[in-house]
C-alpha positions in Angstrom: 51.2 -15.9 -9.2 55.0 -17.5 -9.9 53.7 -16.6 -13.6 52.9 -12.8 -12.8 56.5 -11.5 -11.8 58.3 -12.9 -15.0 55.5 -11.5 -17.1 55.4 -7.8 -15.3 59.1 -7.9 -15.7 58.9 -8.4 -19.3 56.8 -5.7 -20.0 53.2 -7.2 -19.3 50.7 -3.9 -19.0 49.9 -4.2 -15.0 46.8 -2.0 -15.8 45.7 -4.1 -18.8 42.0 -4.8 -19.2 39.7 -7.9 -20.7 36.6 -7.5 -22.3 34.7 -6.3 -19.2 37.3 -3.7 -18.6 38.7 -5.5 -15.4 42.2 -4.8 -14.8 44.4 -7.7 -12.7 43.8 -6.0 -9.5 40.0 -5.9 -9.9 40.3 -9.6 -10.8 42.5 -10.6 -7.6 40.1 -8.4 -5.5 37.0 -10.5 -6.8 39.0 -13.6 -6.1 40.0 -12.5 -2.6 43.6 -13.1 -3.4 45.2 -11.2 -0.9 49.0 -11.9 -2.0 48.3 -11.2 -5.5 46.9 -8.1 -4.4 49.5 -7.0 -2.5 52.2 -7.9 -5.3 50.3 -5.9 -7.6 50.1 -2.7 -5.5 53.6 -3.0 -4.9 54.2 -3.3 -8.7 52.2 -0.1 -9.3 48.6 -1.0 -10.2 46.4 1.4 -10.3 44.0 1.3 -7.6 41.6 3.9 -9.5 41.0 2.0 -12.7 37.1 1.0 -13.4 35.5 -2.1 -15.0 32.9 -1.3 -17.5 30.4 -0.6 -14.9 32.8 1.9 -13.7 33.4 0.1 -10.4 36.8 0.2 -8.8 38.6 -2.5 -6.9 37.5 -1.0 -3.6 33.9 -1.3 -4.6 34.0 -4.8 -5.6 35.9 -5.3 -2.0 33.0 -3.5 -0.4 30.4 -5.6 -2.1 32.1 -8.6 -1.1 32.7 -7.6 2.3 36.5 -8.3 2.2 37.8 -6.6 4.9 41.5 -7.1 4.9 41.5 -6.2 0.9 39.4 -2.8 1.7 41.7 -2.0 4.4 44.9 -2.8 1.8 43.2 -0.9 -1.0 42.4 2.4 1.3 46.1 2.3 2.5 47.0 2.6 -1.3 44.6 5.8 -1.5 41.9 4.2 -3.6 38.9 6.8 -3.9 36.8 6.1 -0.9 34.1 8.3 -2.3 34.2 7.3 -6.0 30.8 6.4 -7.7 30.1 3.7 -10.3 27.7 4.2 -13.4 24.6 4.0 -11.1 26.1 6.5 -8.7 26.8 3.7 -6.0 29.8 4.5 -3.7 31.9 1.9 -1.8 29.8 2.7 1.4 26.8 2.0 -0.3 28.0 -1.5 -1.2 28.9 -2.5 2.0 25.6 -1.2 3.4 23.6 -3.0 0.7 25.7 -6.2 1.5 25.5 -5.9 4.9 29.1 -5.9 5.7 29.1 -3.9 9.1 32.9 -4.2 9.7 33.8 -3.0 6.3 31.3 0.0 7.1 33.2 0.5 10.4 36.4 0.7 8.7 35.2 3.0 5.9 33.7 5.2 8.6 37.2 5.5 10.4 38.6 6.6 7.1 36.3 9.6 7.1 34.0 8.2 4.2 31.6 10.7 3.2 27.9 9.8 4.2 25.2 12.2 2.9 27.2 14.6 0.8 24.7 15.7 -2.2 27.5 14.3 -4.6 27.5 11.2 -3.1 24.2 10.0 -3.6 23.1 6.9 -6.1 21.1 7.7 -9.3 17.7 7.7 -7.0 19.4 9.8 -4.9 19.6 7.2 -2.0 21.7 7.6 0.8 23.7 4.9 2.5 21.3 5.1 5.6 18.5 4.5 3.2 20.0 1.4 1.7 20.9 0.1 5.3 17.0 0.8 6.7 15.4 -0.3 3.1 17.0 -3.7 3.3 16.7 -4.5 7.5 20.4 -3.9 8.7 19.8 -2.6 12.2 23.7 -2.6 13.2 24.9 -0.5 9.9 21.9 1.8 10.7 22.9 2.6 13.9 26.4 3.0 13.0 25.6 5.4 10.5 23.4 7.5 12.7 26.0 7.5 15.1 28.2 8.9 12.5 26.2 11.7 11.5 23.9 10.3 8.7 21.0 12.6 7.8 18.1 10.7 9.1 15.1 12.6 7.2 17.2 12.4 3.7 14.6 11.7 0.9 15.3 9.8 -2.0 13.9 10.8 -5.7 10.6 9.1 -4.7 10.5 11.3 -1.5 10.8 8.6 0.6 13.1 8.5 4.0 14.9 5.8 5.6 11.9 5.4 8.3 9.4 5.1 5.5 11.5 2.4 3.8 11.6 0.5 7.2 7.6 0.9 7.5 6.9 -0.3 4.1 9.2 -3.4 4.6 8.2 -4.2 7.9 11.7 -3.7 9.8 10.1 -2.6 13.1 12.9 -2.7 15.1 14.9 0.0 12.5 11.6 2.1 12.3 11.4 2.4 16.2 15.2 3.4 16.6 15.0 5.9 14.0 11.7 7.6 15.4 13.8 7.2 18.8 16.4 9.1 17.1 14.6 12.1 15.7 13.0 10.8 12.4 10.0 12.7 11.4 7.1 10.8 11.6 4.7 12.8 9.7 6.4 13.0 6.6 4.3 12.4 3.6 5.5 10.5 0.3 4.6 12.4 -3.0 2.4 8.9 -4.1 1.5 7.0 -0.8 0.8 9.5 1.7 1.3 9.2 5.5 3.7 6.7 7.6 0.9 5.6 9.5 -1.4 5.1 6.4 1.5 2.9 5.0 1.7 1.0 8.1 -1.7 -0.1 8.0 -1.5 -1.1 4.5 1.3 -3.2 5.3 -0.4 -4.6 8.4 2.3 -4.3 10.9 0.3 -3.9 14.1 3.6 -3.4 16.1 4.4 -0.2 14.0 0.8 1.4 14.0 0.8 1.4 17.6 4.3 2.6 18.0 3.4 5.3 15.6 0.4 6.1 17.2 1.9 6.1 20.7 4.5 8.6 19.6 1.6 11.1 18.6 1.8 10.9 14.9 -1.0 12.9 13.5 -4.2 10.8 12.8 -5.6 13.6 10.4 -3.5 13.3 7.6 -5.0 12.3 4.6 -3.1 10.7 1.2 -3.9 11.6 -2.3 -7.3 10.1 -2.1 -8.2 12.1 0.9 -8.0 9.3 3.1 -7.1 9.2 6.5 -5.5 6.4 8.7 -9.1 5.7 10.0 -10.5 4.4 6.2 -7.6 2.4 6.2 -8.1 0.5 9.5 -11.7 0.1 8.7 -11.0 -1.3 5.2 -8.5 -3.9 6.6 -10.9 -4.8 9.7 -8.7 -3.7 12.4 -10.9 -3.1 15.0 -8.4 -2.5 17.7 -6.5 0.1 15.7 -10.1 1.9 14.7 -10.6 2.3 18.7 -7.1 3.4 19.1 -7.4 6.4 16.4 -10.7 7.3 17.6 -9.4 7.6 21.2 -6.6 9.9 19.6 -9.4 12.4 18.3 -9.4 11.3 14.7 -12.2 13.1 12.6 -14.9 10.2 12.5 -17.0 11.9 9.7 -13.7 12.9 7.3 -14.7 12.4 3.7 -12.3 11.3 0.7 -12.6 13.1 -2.6 -15.6 11.0 -3.6 -17.3 12.1 -0.6 -17.0 8.8 1.0 -17.0 8.6 4.8 -15.0 5.5 6.3 -18.2 3.8 6.6 -19.4 3.9 3.1 -16.3 3.2 1.9 -15.7 0.2 3.9 -19.4 -1.3 2.7 -18.7 -0.4 -0.8 -15.7 -2.6 -0.7 -18.0 -5.3 0.4 -16.2 -5.6 3.9 -18.6 -6.0 6.5 -16.9 -5.7 9.7 -19.7 -5.5 12.1 -17.6 -4.5 15.1 -16.0 -1.9 13.4 -19.5 -0.5 11.7 -21.0 -0.5 15.2 -18.1 1.3 16.8 -18.3 4.0 14.4 -21.8 4.7 14.7 -21.7 4.6 18.1 -18.9 7.1 18.3 -20.6 9.6 16.1 -20.6 8.5 12.5 -23.0 10.6 10.7 -25.1 7.9 9.2 -26.9 9.9 6.9 -23.8 11.3 4.8 -24.0 10.4 0.9 -20.9 10.7 -1.4 -20.9 12.1 -4.8 -23.2 9.8 -6.5 -25.9 10.7 -3.5 -25.5 7.1 -2.0 -26.0 6.7 1.8 -24.5 3.6 3.9 -27.9 1.9 3.9 -27.7 1.7 0.0 -24.2 0.5 0.3 -25.1 -2.0 2.8 -27.9 -3.3 1.0 -25.9 -4.1 -2.1 -22.9 -5.7 -0.1 -22.1 -9.1 -0.6 -21.7 -10.1 2.8 -24.5 -8.2 4.2 -27.0 -9.6 6.6 -30.4 -8.3 8.4 -29.0 -7.7 11.8 -26.2 -4.7 10.2 -29.4 -3.2 8.0 -31.4 -3.1 11.0 -28.7 -1.4 13.0 -28.1 0.9 10.4 -32.3 1.6 10.1 -32.4 1.8 13.8 -30.0 4.5 13.9 -31.5 6.7 11.5 -30.9 5.4 8.1 -33.9 6.7 5.7 -35.3 3.6 4.3 -36.7 5.0 1.0 -34.1 7.2 0.2 -32.7 7.5 -3.3 -29.3 8.0 -4.8 -28.5 10.4 -7.8 -30.5 8.0 -10.3 -33.1 7.2 -8.3 -32.1 3.8 -6.9 -33.5 3.1 -3.2 -32.1 0.7 -0.7 -34.7 -2.0 -1.7 -33.4 -1.4 -5.3 -30.2 -2.3 -4.3 -31.1 -5.6 -2.2 -33.1 -6.8 -5.4 -30.0 -6.2 -7.0 -28.0 -8.4 -4.6 -30.5 -11.0 -4.6 -30.5 -11.2 -0.5 -34.4 -12.3 0.2 -33.8 -12.0 3.8 -33.0 -8.2 3.5 -35.5 -7.7 0.9 -38.0 -9.2 3.3 -37.0 -6.9 6.2 -36.8 -3.8 4.3 -40.7 -4.5 3.1 -41.4 -5.3 6.5 -40.2 -1.9 7.6 -41.9 0.1 5.1 -39.9 0.1 2.0 -42.0 1.0 -1.2 -42.1 -1.7 -3.3 -43.5 -0.1 -6.4 -40.9 2.9 -6.4 -39.3 4.1 -9.7 -35.9 5.2 -10.4 -35.0 7.7 -13.5 -35.2 4.8 -15.7 -38.7 3.9 -14.4 -37.3 0.8 -13.1 -39.0 -1.0 -9.9 -37.4 -3.1 -7.4 -39.0 -6.2 -9.2 -37.8 -5.2 -12.8 -34.2 -5.2 -11.0 -34.8 -8.3 -9.6 -35.7 -9.9 -12.6 -33.0 -8.4 -14.6 -30.3 -9.8 -12.0 -31.7 -13.1 -12.1 -32.8 -13.1 -8.4 -35.4 -15.8 -7.9 -35.7 -15.3 -4.3 -36.2 -11.5 -4.3 -39.1 -11.9 -7.1 -40.9 -14.4 -4.7 -40.4 -12.4 -1.9 -41.9 -9.2 -3.8 -44.7 -11.4 -5.2 -45.9 -12.0 -2.0 -47.2 -8.3 -1.6 -49.6 -9.5 -4.4 -52.0 -6.9 -3.0 -50.2 -3.6 -3.6 -47.5 -4.6 -6.1 -47.5 -3.2 -9.6 -46.1 -6.4 -11.6 -46.6 -5.1 -15.0 -45.0 -1.5 -14.6 -42.9 -0.8 -17.7 -39.5 0.9 -17.6 -38.2 3.5 -20.1 -37.3 0.7 -22.5 -40.9 -0.4 -22.4 -40.3 -3.6 -20.6 -41.6 -5.2 -17.5 -40.0 -7.7 -15.1 -41.7 -10.4 -17.2 -40.1 -9.4 -20.3 -36.8 -8.9 -18.8 -37.3 -12.5 -17.6 -37.7 -13.7 -21.1 -34.6 -12.0 -22.2 -32.7 -13.9 -19.6 -34.2 -17.3 -20.6 -34.7 -17.4 -16.7 -37.7 -20.1 -16.7 -38.1 -19.8 -13.0 -38.8 -16.0 -13.1 -41.0 -16.4 -16.1 -43.1 -19.0 -14.7 -43.5 -16.9 -11.3 -44.3 -13.6 -13.3 -46.3 -15.3 -16.1 -49.7 -15.7 -14.1 -49.7 -11.8 -14.0 -48.3 -11.1 -17.2 -50.7 -8.6 -19.1 -50.9 -9.1 -22.8 -51.2 -6.1 -25.0 
C-alpha cells in the first residue's frame, strides 16, 4: 500500500481497469483489503465502476460476505440495486452465498426486494434464490421484510416450488405457514403435491395433504397425485389420498387409471393394487388401446398368480380383447409366466382364440421363445389347435424354426403337419 499513494500523487488513474475491466477498488474488495479500500474511497475512487461482467465492488463484497466492506461501500453511496450482466443484484448475491448478516445490512439500507425492475434474467427474486438453495434464515428475513411470497420466475416456479423440488422441508413448511399458495401449478411440472411425490419427500407430502392441498389436480399427462403415489409404491400416501377423497377412477390423457398405469410400468405393489380395488377402483376400465388391468397384469414382468386371481375374483374378464384382439392369455404367453398361463387355462381362458393377425396363444409363445408356455399349452392336447396359421401363413412350429429354438421345435414337431 506504500506504493499506492505516490502513484496516485504522480497522476495514476485511480479508476484504471485491467483486462477484466476490474478497477483497483474492485480488486481491493475481492481481496478483502479494507485499509486499501478506505484509501481508494477517500481519494475519490468510483464506487459505480463495473467489471467486464458488469459487477460492481458492492456485488463482489456481497458475494464474498465481507460485511465491513459492504457497509463502507454503502456509506459511499454505492448503488444498492444495481444489476450485473445476468440481472443479479447485490441482494441476490448475498442470498445465493448465504451471507445472512449482509442481507440484514442491505435490508437496513432499504434494498428493493421484489421490484419488477430488479429481477434476474430468469425473473428470479432474492426469495426464490434463498428458498431454492435451502437458506431458512435468509428466507425468513426476506418474508419478514415484505418479500412477495408467491412471485414466479420465467419457468413459473415459486419459492415454495423450489423448496419442495430440492427437499428443503423446513423452508417449505415455513412458506406455507406464511401464506404461500399450495395449489399453484407450474407450466411443465404440474401440482406441488405431485412434485413432492416424485421427489420422494414424504414429510412434505403429508404436510401438503394435511394442509388441505387439492388432491384432484392433474398434470400435463392428466395424472393426479394418486397416479404417482401408486407408481412409486407409497401405500401409506395412497391411503391418505383416498381418505382425502381423491377420484380413484380418474384417467390420464391415455385413458389409463392409476391401476392400469401401475401395471403398465411393471410395478407390482400388491398392497396398493388391493387397496385401490377395495376402495372402488373400476377393474373393467380400459385405456385408449382397449387394454384392461388384467391384460397389463398378465404381461407384467413381476406378476404372480395371486394378483391375477385377485383381479379375476373381482370381476376382470378372462377372455377380454384389446383393439388388436389380444387376450390376457396371449399376454401371459408373451410374458412367459407358466404359472399364470396355467391359472388362466384353469379359469377357462380360450387357448385357441385368435387376434386380428390370426395369432393364437401358442403362436405368441413360440414367437417369444417361451418354452414353459408352449409346454403348458400342449398339455391341452385334446382341444388345442396346434397347426393354426396366422396371416403370414406361419404356424407356431414355423416361428420356432425361424427363431432356431430347438427346444420348441422338438416340442411341436410331433404335431407338425406337412403340406
